[in-house]
VEXZAVEX-222374 format. One record per atom (N, C-alpha, C): x, y, z; atom name; residue in one letter. Coordinates in Angstrom, 2 decimals. Layout:
N
X; Y; Z; CA; A
...
END
This chain:
244
0.86; -1.19; 0.07; N; M
0.00; 0.00; -0.02; CA; M
0.85; 1.25; -0.01; C; M
0.43; 2.21; -0.72; N; K
1.22; 3.43; -0.92; CA; K
1.14; 4.42; 0.30; C; K
2.24; 4.92; 0.79; N; P
2.23; 5.83; 1.96; CA; P
1.52; 7.05; 1.50; C; P
0.86; 7.76; 2.50; N; K
0.22; 9.12; 2.10; CA; K
0.22; 9.86; 3.42; C; K
0.07; 11.20; 3.20; N; Q
-0.02; 12.24; 4.19; CA; Q
-1.42; 12.29; 4.67; C; Q
-1.67; 12.19; 5.91; N; C
-3.00; 12.29; 6.54; CA; C
-2.99; 12.83; 7.93; C; C
-4.19; 13.22; 8.38; N; N
-4.36; 13.72; 9.69; CA; N
-5.01; 12.70; 10.70; C; N
-4.64; 12.73; 11.88; N; G
-5.26; 11.94; 12.88; CA; G
-5.64; 12.74; 14.07; C; G
-6.88; 12.47; 14.60; N; K
-7.36; 13.25; 15.80; CA; K
-7.27; 12.40; 16.95; C; K
-6.68; 12.88; 18.08; N; V
-6.45; 12.12; 19.27; CA; V
-7.78; 11.79; 19.91; C; V
-7.98; 10.47; 20.19; N; V
-9.08; 9.99; 20.96; CA; V
-8.71; 9.78; 22.41; C; V
-7.55; 9.34; 22.67; N; S
-6.98; 9.16; 24.06; CA; S
-5.56; 9.12; 24.03; C; S
-4.91; 9.53; 25.02; N; N
-3.40; 9.50; 25.22; CA; N
-3.12; 9.22; 26.63; C; N
-2.97; 8.04; 26.93; N; I
-2.97; 7.58; 28.46; CA; I
-1.56; 7.08; 28.84; C; I
-1.07; 7.62; 30.03; N; K
0.08; 7.09; 30.60; CA; K
-0.22; 5.77; 31.28; C; K
0.53; 4.69; 30.88; N; I
0.31; 3.45; 31.37; CA; I
1.34; 2.93; 32.36; C; I
2.48; 3.70; 32.26; N; L
3.65; 3.32; 33.16; CA; L
4.52; 4.58; 33.11; C; L
5.48; 4.61; 33.94; N; D
6.50; 5.73; 33.85; CA; D
7.14; 5.85; 32.48; C; D
6.83; 7.03; 31.77; N; N
7.40; 7.23; 30.42; CA; N
6.75; 6.40; 29.32; C; N
5.86; 5.55; 29.65; N; I
5.17; 4.71; 28.71; CA; I
3.72; 5.24; 28.36; C; I
3.40; 5.50; 27.21; N; Y
2.06; 5.96; 26.88; CA; Y
1.35; 5.18; 25.72; C; Y
0.08; 5.13; 25.73; N; E
-0.80; 4.61; 24.67; CA; E
-1.59; 5.70; 24.09; C; E
-1.37; 5.96; 22.81; N; M
-2.10; 7.04; 22.10; CA; M
-2.98; 6.36; 20.99; C; M
-4.21; 6.77; 20.95; N; K
-5.24; 6.32; 19.96; CA; K
-5.73; 7.46; 19.11; C; K
-5.60; 7.33; 17.71; N; L
-5.99; 8.35; 16.81; CA; L
-7.21; 7.84; 15.88; C; L
-8.06; 8.71; 15.58; N; T
-9.12; 8.38; 14.60; CA; T
-8.74; 9.06; 13.28; C; T
-9.04; 8.39; 12.27; N; G
-8.69; 8.82; 10.90; CA; G
-8.86; 7.74; 9.85; C; G
-8.33; 7.89; 8.63; N; D
-8.21; 6.92; 7.66; CA; D
-6.85; 6.28; 7.50; C; D
-6.72; 5.11; 8.10; N; F
-5.34; 4.57; 8.30; CA; F
-5.39; 3.07; 7.78; C; F
-4.19; 2.71; 7.26; N; Q
-3.91; 1.36; 6.75; CA; Q
-2.58; 0.99; 7.29; C; Q
-2.17; -0.28; 7.12; N; G
-0.88; -0.67; 7.51; CA; G
-0.76; -2.15; 8.02; C; G
0.38; -2.83; 7.86; N; N
0.61; -4.14; 8.17; CA; N
1.45; -4.24; 9.45; C; N
1.37; -5.30; 10.27; N; P
2.26; -5.38; 11.47; CA; P
3.70; -5.27; 10.90; C; P
4.36; -4.47; 11.81; N; G
5.84; -4.09; 11.52; CA; G
5.98; -2.83; 10.84; C; G
4.97; -2.32; 10.12; N; Q
5.22; -1.06; 9.47; CA; Q
4.98; 0.13; 10.47; C; Q
5.21; 1.36; 10.11; N; F
5.21; 2.47; 11.00; CA; F
4.76; 3.74; 10.28; C; F
4.54; 4.71; 11.15; N; Y
4.14; 6.10; 10.55; CA; Y
5.11; 7.08; 11.17; C; Y
5.45; 8.17; 10.25; N; M
6.11; 9.29; 10.81; CA; M
5.05; 10.28; 11.22; C; M
5.26; 10.82; 12.58; N; L
4.28; 11.69; 13.13; CA; L
4.90; 12.97; 13.48; C; L
3.97; 14.11; 13.53; N; R
4.38; 15.27; 14.09; CA; R
3.10; 16.10; 14.44; C; R
3.24; 16.84; 15.55; N; S
2.09; 17.64; 16.06; CA; S
2.58; 18.99; 16.35; C; S
3.58; 19.40; 15.49; N; W
4.17; 20.78; 15.78; CA; W
4.43; 21.38; 14.36; C; W
4.87; 22.60; 14.36; N; G
5.20; 23.39; 13.06; CA; G
6.64; 23.15; 12.72; C; G
7.47; 23.98; 12.83; N; K
8.91; 23.93; 12.35; CA; K
9.79; 23.26; 13.43; C; K
9.50; 23.33; 14.65; N; E
10.34; 22.70; 15.70; CA; E
9.61; 21.75; 16.61; C; E
10.16; 20.55; 16.82; N; P
11.46; 20.08; 16.25; CA; P
11.30; 19.86; 14.75; C; P
12.52; 19.97; 13.99; N; F
12.57; 19.87; 12.55; CA; F
12.03; 18.57; 12.13; C; F
12.31; 17.43; 12.72; N; L
12.10; 16.04; 12.26; CA; L
10.79; 15.50; 12.83; C; L
10.05; 14.80; 12.05; N; S
9.05; 13.91; 12.61; CA; S
9.55; 12.78; 13.29; C; S
8.72; 12.04; 14.08; N; R
9.08; 10.93; 14.88; CA; R
8.45; 9.66; 14.40; C; R
9.26; 8.57; 14.22; N; P
8.63; 7.31; 13.77; CA; P
8.04; 6.48; 14.93; C; P
6.84; 6.01; 14.73; N; L
6.23; 5.09; 15.78; CA; L
5.64; 3.95; 15.05; C; L
5.93; 2.72; 15.51; N; S
5.32; 1.56; 15.02; CA; S
3.90; 1.45; 15.31; C; S
3.23; 0.86; 14.31; N; I
1.80; 0.53; 14.42; CA; I
1.63; -0.49; 15.55; C; I
0.81; -0.12; 16.54; N; C
0.58; -1.01; 17.63; CA; C
-0.71; -1.90; 17.36; C; C
-1.70; -1.10; 16.76; N; N
-2.99; -1.80; 16.32; CA; N
-3.75; -0.93; 15.40; C; N
-4.48; -1.54; 14.56; N; I
-5.44; -0.81; 13.72; CA; I
-6.71; -1.58; 13.85; C; I
-7.78; -0.89; 14.15; N; E
-9.13; -1.43; 14.25; CA; E
-10.19; -0.44; 13.70; C; E
-10.77; -0.73; 12.59; N; G
-11.60; 0.25; 12.00; CA; G
-10.83; 1.50; 11.64; C; G
-11.39; 2.62; 12.09; N; N
-10.79; 3.93; 11.89; CA; N
-9.87; 4.37; 13.02; C; N
-9.47; 3.41; 13.92; N; L
-8.76; 3.76; 15.09; CA; L
-7.34; 3.11; 14.96; C; L
-6.36; 3.98; 15.15; N; L
-4.89; 3.64; 15.08; CA; L
-4.28; 3.87; 16.45; C; L
-3.64; 2.79; 16.94; N; T
-3.03; 2.76; 18.19; CA; T
-1.51; 2.85; 18.18; C; T
-0.93; 3.72; 18.97; N; F
0.60; 3.71; 19.03; CA; F
0.89; 3.47; 20.55; C; F
1.94; 2.71; 20.77; N; L
2.49; 2.58; 22.19; CA; L
3.94; 3.08; 22.13; C; L
4.21; 4.13; 22.94; N; Y
5.55; 4.84; 22.72; CA; Y
6.12; 5.14; 24.11; C; Y
7.39; 5.32; 24.10; N; E
8.21; 5.74; 25.28; CA; E
8.69; 7.16; 25.14; C; E
8.57; 7.94; 26.12; N; V
9.13; 9.33; 26.12; CA; V
10.64; 9.28; 26.26; C; V
11.31; 9.64; 25.21; N; K
12.77; 9.62; 25.20; CA; K
13.42; 10.96; 24.95; C; K
12.69; 11.89; 24.33; N; G
13.26; 13.14; 23.97; CA; G
12.21; 14.14; 23.69; C; G
12.43; 15.25; 23.01; N; K
11.63; 16.34; 22.83; CA; K
10.38; 15.96; 22.10; C; K
10.52; 15.28; 20.98; N; G
9.31; 14.95; 20.17; CA; G
8.37; 14.12; 20.95; C; G
8.73; 13.07; 21.54; N; T
7.86; 12.07; 22.30; CA; T
7.33; 12.84; 23.57; C; T
8.06; 13.78; 24.10; N; D
7.59; 14.52; 25.25; CA; D
6.38; 15.40; 24.84; C; D
6.50; 15.88; 23.66; N; I
5.37; 16.78; 23.13; CA; I
4.25; 15.78; 22.93; C; I
4.37; 14.52; 22.33; N; F
3.39; 13.62; 22.12; CA; F
2.64; 13.39; 23.49; C; F
3.34; 13.20; 24.51; N; S
2.80; 12.76; 25.80; CA; S
1.90; 13.92; 26.39; C; S
1.95; 15.12; 25.91; N; K
1.17; 16.20; 26.33; CA; K
-0.16; 16.43; 25.53; C; K
-0.28; 15.65; 24.43; N; L
-1.41; 15.84; 23.57; CA; L
-2.73; 15.28; 24.30; C; L
-3.81; 15.91; 24.01; N; R
-5.12; 15.68; 24.70; CA; R
-6.20; 15.34; 23.57; C; R
-7.21; 14.81; 24.01; N; E
-8.35; 14.46; 23.11; CA; E
-8.81; 15.61; 22.26; C; E
-8.85; 15.46; 20.96; N; G
-9.15; 16.40; 19.99; CA; G
-8.02; 17.08; 19.34; C; G
-6.87; 16.93; 19.88; N; D
-5.63; 17.44; 19.12; CA; D
-5.36; 16.70; 17.93; C; D
-4.80; 17.43; 16.93; N; V
-4.61; 16.81; 15.58; CA; V
-3.05; 16.67; 15.34; C; V
-2.69; 15.53; 14.73; N; L
-1.34; 15.14; 14.26; CA; L
-1.33; 15.01; 12.77; C; L
-0.15; 15.31; 12.19; N; N
0.06; 15.00; 10.79; CA; N
0.91; 13.69; 10.62; C; N
0.48; 12.75; 9.92; N; L
1.04; 11.46; 9.75; CA; L
1.46; 11.20; 8.32; C; L
2.54; 10.46; 8.03; N; L
2.95; 9.95; 6.81; CA; L
3.18; 8.46; 7.02; C; L
2.43; 7.67; 6.10; N; G
2.54; 6.25; 6.22; CA; G
1.36; 5.59; 5.61; C; G
1.36; 4.14; 5.61; N; P
2.31; 3.39; 6.30; CA; P
3.65; 3.29; 5.57; C; P
4.69; 3.19; 6.44; N; L
6.06; 3.05; 5.78; CA; L
6.75; 1.81; 6.14; C; L
7.74; 1.42; 5.41; N; G
8.61; 0.34; 5.75; CA; G
8.06; -0.99; 5.23; C; G
8.80; -2.15; 5.51; N; T
8.47; -3.46; 5.22; CA; T
8.11; -4.17; 6.56; C; T
6.84; -4.79; 6.62; N; G
6.39; -5.34; 7.82; CA; G
6.79; -6.89; 7.86; C; G
6.23; -7.55; 8.83; N; F
6.46; -8.97; 9.16; CA; F
5.76; -9.84; 8.06; C; F
6.46; -11.03; 7.66; N; P
5.59; -11.96; 6.91; CA; P
4.52; -12.72; 7.83; C; P
3.44; -12.81; 7.27; N; L
2.30; -13.35; 7.98; CA; L
1.92; -14.76; 7.46; C; L
2.75; -15.33; 6.46; N; N
2.29; -16.61; 5.91; CA; N
3.17; -17.80; 6.37; C; N
3.97; -17.58; 7.50; N; N
4.75; -18.76; 7.86; CA; N
3.93; -19.76; 8.54; C; N
4.29; -21.03; 8.51; N; K
3.56; -22.15; 8.90; CA; K
4.24; -22.55; 10.26; C; K
3.32; -23.30; 11.02; N; G
3.76; -23.89; 12.36; CA; G
3.70; -22.97; 13.47; C; G
4.33; -23.37; 14.63; N; K
4.23; -22.63; 15.84; CA; K
5.17; -21.46; 15.84; C; K
4.90; -20.34; 16.35; N; I
5.60; -19.17; 16.34; CA; I
6.06; -18.68; 17.71; C; I
7.38; -18.27; 17.79; N; G
7.80; -17.64; 19.08; CA; G
8.11; -16.12; 18.79; C; G
7.47; -15.35; 19.71; N; V
7.77; -13.85; 19.63; CA; V
8.50; -13.46; 20.77; C; V
9.61; -12.77; 20.68; N; V
10.49; -12.34; 21.80; CA; V
10.56; -10.82; 21.69; C; V
10.14; -10.15; 22.69; N; A
10.25; -8.63; 22.71; CA; A
10.77; -8.11; 24.06; C; A
11.31; -6.95; 23.95; N; G
11.86; -6.39; 25.13; CA; G
11.40; -4.88; 25.32; C; G
10.81; -4.44; 26.45; N; G
10.52; -3.15; 26.71; CA; G
9.54; -2.60; 25.70; C; G
9.84; -1.32; 25.26; N; I
8.90; -0.77; 24.23; CA; I
8.90; -1.49; 22.97; C; I
9.81; -2.40; 22.76; N; G
9.89; -3.28; 21.51; CA; G
8.62; -4.21; 21.46; C; G
7.81; -4.17; 22.40; N; I
6.55; -4.98; 22.31; CA; I
5.54; -4.42; 21.41; C; I
5.74; -2.99; 21.08; N; A
4.76; -2.18; 20.40; CA; A
4.32; -2.75; 19.03; C; A
5.20; -3.09; 18.16; N; P
4.84; -3.68; 16.83; CA; P
4.30; -5.11; 16.97; C; P
4.75; -5.82; 18.11; N; M
4.35; -7.14; 18.22; CA; M
2.87; -7.38; 18.59; C; M
2.24; -6.38; 19.05; N; I
0.83; -6.50; 19.46; CA; I
-0.07; -6.62; 18.30; C; I
0.12; -5.93; 17.31; N; Y
-0.60; -6.02; 16.02; CA; Y
-0.17; -7.31; 15.28; C; Y
1.06; -7.67; 15.39; N; L
1.58; -8.99; 14.87; CA; L
0.86; -10.19; 15.44; C; L
0.75; -10.23; 16.67; N; C
0.19; -11.35; 17.40; CA; C
-1.33; -11.45; 17.13; C; C
-1.95; -10.25; 16.93; N; K
-3.43; -10.18; 16.59; CA; K
-3.58; -10.65; 15.17; C; K
-2.67; -10.49; 14.19; N; S
-2.85; -10.78; 12.87; CA; S
-2.42; -12.22; 12.46; C; S
-1.58; -12.81; 13.23; N; L
-1.13; -14.13; 12.88; CA; L
-2.21; -15.08; 13.21; C; L
-2.28; -16.18; 12.35; N; K
-3.35; -17.27; 12.63; CA; K
-2.67; -18.52; 13.21; C; K
-1.43; -18.40; 13.57; N; N
-0.68; -19.53; 14.18; CA; N
-0.88; -19.61; 15.73; C; N
-0.26; -20.78; 16.21; N; D
-0.22; -20.87; 17.62; CA; D
1.11; -20.04; 18.00; C; D
0.95; -19.16; 18.98; N; I
1.97; -18.21; 19.36; CA; I
2.32; -18.40; 20.79; C; I
3.61; -18.38; 21.12; N; D
4.22; -18.17; 22.51; CA; D
4.84; -16.80; 22.51; C; D
4.50; -15.98; 23.55; N; F
5.19; -14.66; 23.58; CA; F
6.00; -14.55; 24.81; C; F
7.28; -13.95; 24.57; N; Y
8.23; -13.84; 25.59; CA; Y
8.57; -12.24; 25.72; C; Y
8.21; -11.75; 26.95; N; G
8.35; -10.34; 27.18; CA; G
9.35; -10.07; 28.29; C; G
10.42; -9.24; 27.90; N; G
11.33; -8.86; 28.91; CA; G
11.28; -7.38; 29.32; C; G
11.40; -7.14; 30.58; N; F
11.13; -5.70; 31.11; CA; F
12.16; -5.51; 32.24; C; F
12.32; -4.22; 32.51; N; R
13.33; -3.82; 33.54; CA; R
12.64; -4.01; 34.82; C; R
11.53; -3.39; 35.16; N; E
10.96; -3.32; 36.47; CA; E
9.56; -3.96; 36.46; C; E
8.63; -3.47; 35.64; N; K
7.22; -3.88; 35.52; CA; K
6.75; -4.19; 34.11; C; K
6.13; -5.26; 33.85; N; P
5.54; -5.53; 32.57; CA; P
4.34; -4.64; 32.30; C; P
4.07; -4.35; 31.03; N; F
2.96; -3.62; 30.61; CA; F
2.33; -4.20; 29.33; C; F
1.07; -3.97; 29.21; N; Y
0.25; -4.41; 27.97; CA; Y
0.25; -5.86; 27.91; C; Y
0.49; -6.66; 28.92; N; M
0.43; -8.07; 28.90; CA; M
-0.96; -8.64; 28.74; C; M
-1.98; -7.89; 29.33; N; D
-3.34; -8.43; 29.28; CA; D
-3.80; -8.42; 27.88; C; D
-3.46; -7.37; 27.06; N; T
-3.83; -7.23; 25.66; CA; T
-3.18; -8.35; 24.87; C; T
-1.84; -8.52; 25.03; N; I
-1.17; -9.50; 24.25; CA; I
-1.63; -10.91; 24.63; C; I
-1.92; -11.15; 25.87; N; G
-2.42; -12.51; 26.32; CA; G
-3.62; -12.98; 25.64; C; G
-4.51; -12.09; 25.09; N; K
-5.64; -12.45; 24.40; CA; K
-5.43; -13.14; 23.14; C; K
-4.19; -12.98; 22.50; N; N
-3.93; -13.44; 21.23; CA; N
-2.76; -14.42; 21.10; C; N
-2.33; -14.92; 22.27; N; V
-1.25; -15.96; 22.29; CA; V
-1.66; -17.13; 23.17; C; V
-0.97; -18.21; 22.97; N; N
-1.17; -19.41; 23.74; CA; N
-0.55; -19.34; 25.08; C; N
0.75; -19.00; 25.12; N; K
1.43; -18.90; 26.39; CA; K
2.16; -17.60; 26.46; C; K
2.24; -17.01; 27.70; N; L
2.88; -15.76; 27.97; CA; L
3.99; -16.05; 29.00; C; L
5.25; -15.63; 28.58; N; Y
6.33; -15.73; 29.50; CA; Y
6.96; -14.40; 29.71; C; Y
7.17; -14.08; 30.97; N; I
7.61; -12.72; 31.31; CA; I
8.90; -12.76; 32.20; C; I
9.82; -11.83; 31.96; N; S
10.99; -11.77; 32.83; CA; S
11.15; -10.28; 33.22; C; S
11.73; -10.00; 34.36; N; T
12.09; -8.64; 34.78; CA; T
13.44; -8.61; 35.35; C; T
14.23; -7.53; 35.09; N; D
15.59; -7.49; 35.65; CA; D
15.48; -7.44; 37.21; C; D
14.51; -6.86; 37.74; N; S
14.37; -6.69; 39.25; CA; S
13.88; -8.04; 39.95; C; S
13.23; -8.93; 39.14; N; G
12.69; -10.11; 39.63; CA; G
11.30; -9.89; 40.41; C; G
10.78; -8.75; 40.25; N; K
9.46; -8.49; 40.99; CA; K
8.36; -9.17; 40.33; C; K
8.42; -9.49; 38.99; N; E
7.36; -10.21; 38.34; CA; E
8.16; -11.19; 37.38; C; E
7.45; -12.40; 37.29; N; G
8.00; -13.35; 36.32; CA; G
9.53; -13.82; 36.66; C; G
10.19; -14.26; 35.61; N; Y
11.62; -14.79; 35.82; CA; Y
12.53; -13.69; 36.14; C; Y
13.35; -13.83; 37.05; N; N
14.44; -12.84; 37.52; CA; N
15.60; -13.05; 36.57; C; N
15.68; -12.15; 35.57; N; G
16.85; -12.23; 34.62; CA; G
16.43; -11.78; 33.19; C; G
17.16; -12.14; 32.27; N; F
16.88; -11.90; 30.81; CA; F
15.92; -12.89; 30.29; C; F
15.05; -12.37; 29.34; N; I
14.04; -13.14; 28.76; CA; I
14.71; -14.22; 27.83; C; I
15.92; -13.95; 27.37; N; T
16.52; -14.90; 26.48; CA; T
17.01; -16.12; 27.26; C; T
17.09; -16.01; 28.65; N; D
17.43; -17.18; 29.45; CA; D
16.42; -18.27; 29.43; C; D
15.25; -17.87; 29.23; N; I
14.18; -18.90; 29.24; CA; I
13.50; -19.14; 27.90; C; I
14.09; -18.68; 26.87; N; F
13.58; -18.92; 25.44; CA; F
14.41; -19.93; 24.82; C; F
13.60; -20.93; 24.30; N; N
14.14; -22.07; 23.56; CA; N
13.60; -22.10; 22.11; C; N
14.45; -21.66; 21.15; N; P
14.00; -21.55; 19.81; CA; P
13.52; -22.91; 19.19; C; P
14.03; -24.02; 19.65; N; E
13.77; -25.26; 19.07; CA; E
12.22; -25.71; 19.06; C; E
11.51; -24.99; 19.91; N; E
10.12; -25.25; 19.92; CA; E
9.24; -24.66; 18.93; C; E
9.99; -23.82; 18.06; N; Y
9.22; -23.01; 17.00; CA; Y
9.70; -23.17; 15.66; C; Y
8.74; -23.00; 14.73; N; S
9.01; -23.03; 13.24; CA; S
9.72; -21.80; 12.86; C; S
9.41; -20.67; 13.41; N; V
9.91; -19.31; 13.13; CA; V
9.74; -18.44; 14.35; C; V
10.69; -17.54; 14.41; N; V
10.70; -16.58; 15.60; CA; V
10.77; -15.08; 15.00; C; V
9.96; -14.17; 15.78; N; Y
10.04; -12.91; 15.51; CA; Y
10.60; -12.10; 16.80; C; Y
11.41; -11.08; 16.57; N; T
11.80; -10.31; 17.76; CA; T
11.88; -8.86; 17.46; C; T
11.81; -8.03; 18.58; N; C
12.05; -6.57; 18.53; CA; C
12.23; -6.17; 19.95; C; C
13.24; -5.22; 20.20; N; G
13.61; -4.82; 21.39; CA; G
14.99; -4.26; 21.52; C; G
15.67; -4.17; 22.59; N; P
17.04; -3.72; 22.83; CA; P
18.01; -4.50; 21.88; C; P
19.04; -3.84; 21.36; N; M
20.04; -4.51; 20.51; CA; M
20.68; -5.72; 21.13; C; M
21.16; -5.69; 22.44; N; P
21.73; -6.76; 23.03; CA; P
20.81; -8.05; 23.05; C; P
19.60; -7.79; 23.38; N; M
18.53; -8.89; 23.42; CA; M
18.41; -9.55; 21.94; C; M
18.25; -8.67; 20.97; N; M
17.96; -9.15; 19.63; CA; M
19.29; -9.85; 19.13; C; M
20.42; -9.37; 19.55; N; S
21.68; -10.07; 19.07; CA; S
21.75; -11.45; 19.66; C; S
21.28; -11.60; 20.95; N; K
21.27; -12.92; 21.65; CA; K
20.24; -13.78; 21.03; C; K
19.08; -13.22; 20.73; N; V
18.06; -14.14; 20.02; CA; V
18.56; -14.59; 18.72; C; V
19.26; -13.72; 18.04; N; K
19.79; -14.23; 16.73; CA; K
20.85; -15.35; 16.90; C; K
21.65; -15.19; 17.84; N; N
22.67; -16.11; 18.08; CA; N
22.05; -17.57; 18.35; C; N
21.06; -17.57; 19.28; N; I
20.50; -18.81; 19.67; CA; I
19.61; -19.46; 18.59; C; I
18.97; -18.54; 17.80; N; C
18.25; -19.12; 16.65; CA; C
19.13; -19.71; 15.67; C; C
20.24; -19.00; 15.33; N; E
21.18; -19.56; 14.36; CA; E
21.78; -20.87; 14.79; C; E
22.03; -21.06; 16.19; N; E
22.64; -22.30; 16.68; CA; E
21.68; -23.44; 16.41; C; E
20.33; -23.11; 16.54; N; K
19.38; -24.16; 16.43; CA; K
18.77; -24.24; 14.99; C; K
19.31; -23.35; 14.12; N; N
18.82; -23.34; 12.72; CA; N
17.29; -23.01; 12.64; C; N
16.86; -22.05; 13.33; N; V
15.46; -21.71; 13.34; CA; V
15.38; -20.25; 12.67; C; V
14.47; -20.18; 11.62; N; P
14.34; -18.95; 10.85; CA; P
13.91; -17.82; 11.85; C; P
14.45; -16.58; 11.69; N; L
14.21; -15.42; 12.57; CA; L
13.96; -14.19; 11.73; C; L
13.02; -13.41; 12.17; N; Y
12.65; -11.93; 11.60; CA; Y
12.93; -10.96; 12.75; C; Y
13.71; -9.94; 12.41; N; I
14.04; -8.90; 13.30; CA; I
13.50; -7.58; 12.90; C; I
12.75; -6.94; 13.81; N; S
12.23; -5.60; 13.63; CA; S
13.42; -4.56; 14.20; C; S
14.06; -3.83; 13.42; N; M
15.13; -3.03; 13.80; CA; M
14.54; -1.68; 14.18; C; M
15.20; -1.06; 15.32; N; E
14.80; 0.30; 15.68; CA; E
16.05; 1.21; 15.48; C; E
15.74; 2.37; 14.85; N; K
16.88; 3.30; 14.50; CA; K
16.26; 4.69; 14.48; C; K
17.12; 5.69; 14.87; N; R
16.68; 7.07; 14.70; CA; R
16.48; 7.35; 13.24; C; R
15.35; 8.00; 12.83; N; M
14.99; 8.29; 11.46; CA; M
14.91; 9.80; 11.24; C; M
15.24; 10.23; 10.04; N; A
14.96; 11.66; 9.70; CA; A
13.90; 11.77; 8.76; C; A
13.92; 11.09; 7.63; N; C
12.94; 11.20; 6.55; CA; C
11.81; 10.11; 6.57; C; C
12.32; 8.89; 6.89; N; G
11.23; 7.72; 6.87; CA; G
11.03; 7.11; 5.61; C; G
11.63; 7.67; 4.48; N; V
11.43; 7.23; 3.12; CA; V
12.60; 6.76; 2.39; C; V
13.83; 6.64; 3.07; N; G
15.06; 6.23; 2.46; CA; G
15.87; 7.16; 1.71; C; G
15.55; 8.49; 1.88; N; A
16.27; 9.52; 1.08; CA; A
17.45; 9.97; 1.75; C; A
17.54; 9.99; 3.02; N; C
18.70; 10.63; 3.79; CA; C
19.66; 9.64; 4.31; C; C
19.37; 8.43; 4.26; N; L
20.40; 7.35; 4.81; CA; L
20.76; 7.47; 6.22; C; L
19.98; 8.27; 6.96; N; G
20.32; 8.54; 8.39; CA; G
20.08; 7.37; 9.28; C; G
19.26; 6.33; 8.82; N; C
19.06; 5.15; 9.59; CA; C
19.70; 3.91; 9.06; C; C
20.78; 4.06; 8.35; N; S
21.51; 2.98; 7.77; CA; S
22.16; 2.06; 8.76; C; S
22.09; 0.79; 8.41; N; I
22.67; -0.25; 9.32; CA; I
23.59; -1.14; 8.40; C; I
24.40; -1.89; 9.08; N; K
25.33; -2.90; 8.39; CA; K
24.56; -4.25; 8.35; C; K
24.57; -4.78; 7.04; N; T
24.04; -6.11; 6.89; CA; T
25.01; -6.99; 6.06; C; T
24.66; -8.23; 5.84; N; T
25.57; -9.10; 5.15; CA; T
25.54; -8.79; 3.66; C; T
24.57; -8.03; 3.26; N; S
24.50; -7.54; 1.80; CA; S
24.91; -6.15; 1.68; C; S
25.56; -5.54; 2.66; N; G
25.95; -4.14; 2.65; CA; G
25.12; -3.20; 3.60; C; G
25.18; -1.92; 3.19; N; I
24.49; -0.99; 4.10; CA; I
23.06; -0.96; 3.61; C; I
22.08; -1.00; 4.57; N; R
20.65; -1.10; 4.30; CA; R
20.06; 0.12; 5.08; C; R
18.82; 0.49; 4.63; N; R
18.20; 1.50; 5.35; CA; R
17.04; 0.96; 6.08; C; R
16.99; 1.28; 7.43; N; V
16.02; 0.61; 8.32; CA; V
14.56; 1.02; 7.93; C; V
14.42; 2.34; 7.48; N; C
13.12; 2.87; 7.13; CA; C
12.52; 2.36; 5.81; C; C
13.38; 2.10; 4.79; N; K
12.93; 1.76; 3.48; CA; K
13.07; 0.15; 3.24; C; K
14.19; -0.34; 3.56; N; D
14.49; -1.83; 3.35; CA; D
13.93; -2.60; 4.49; C; D
13.74; -1.99; 5.65; N; G
13.11; -2.69; 6.86; CA; G
11.89; -2.01; 7.19; C; G
11.51; -1.82; 8.47; N; P
12.32; -2.15; 9.63; CA; P
12.52; -3.75; 9.89; C; P
11.68; -4.61; 9.20; N; V
11.89; -5.99; 9.40; CA; V
12.85; -6.61; 8.43; C; V
13.79; -7.28; 8.97; N; F
14.82; -7.97; 8.15; CA; F
14.87; -9.51; 8.57; C; F
15.39; -10.30; 7.76; N; R
15.67; -11.69; 8.12; CA; R
16.85; -11.67; 9.08; C; R
16.77; -12.55; 10.03; N; G
17.82; -12.56; 11.01; CA; G
19.20; -12.74; 10.56; C; G
19.43; -13.50; 9.58; N; E
20.77; -13.73; 9.00; CA; E
21.35; -12.63; 8.33; C; E
20.54; -11.50; 7.98; N; E
20.97; -10.33; 7.29; CA; E
21.73; -9.36; 8.15; C; E
21.32; -9.34; 9.44; N; I
21.76; -8.31; 10.38; CA; I
23.12; -8.53; 11.00; C; I
24.03; -7.57; 10.92; N; V
25.21; -7.69; 11.47; CA; V
25.32; -6.75; 12.67; C; V
25.31; -7.40; 13.91; N; F
25.27; -6.68; 15.20; CA; F
26.56; -6.13; 15.62; C; F
27.56; -6.93; 15.30; N; H
29.01; -6.53; 15.74; CA; H
29.89; -6.61; 14.54; C; H
30.94; -5.76; 14.51; N; D
31.99; -5.73; 13.41; CA; D
32.86; -6.97; 13.64; C; D
END
């Protein structure tokens, strides 16, 4: 589907955890799991729009789950019902949805955002592995669309005390999808390669244009330099080079 400029009106913008917000917009939206939109709710400053993964689309309602990390997302967090944003999208390459067999989804922190729409869209049996620092979030929503839910926290306050990759066994799955912190995704890639299990990775990178023109989100892959916004953000696991 071809990206387009459109407006979205804020229906709700709720703080669900420290620095974590859920924003729902109404408008004319399309998109597949793994794709994203470039958003802005300001004039000239900040200069760049901000990329947010599609968390869910239901009718004319588009949901984003985002973390406040800088000026742009801080502005988003202050939006209220009725405010209007300008969007460009859907952008990028999403997850393949036609894989057979049982699927493992591994996500960390705000990396769960694109996986929510993914789990809702897949018709397979799915096990979800979510890793968090202190407190899990959005697990009730994800739990509605998966068979089993595994949680880990660095603090040990909920779920397994440690890294989510400690309790993930790729041999149980026909294919694995992952999104989250780079060290976590690198570990998932290594253990999937050891067991010869296909993997798809949703990469996160600072973006300027969102359409592949500026090369600002370039990453190293086995086939050379690729653009996360245009060639991704979803890549096959064997393509990604996490370390020199």
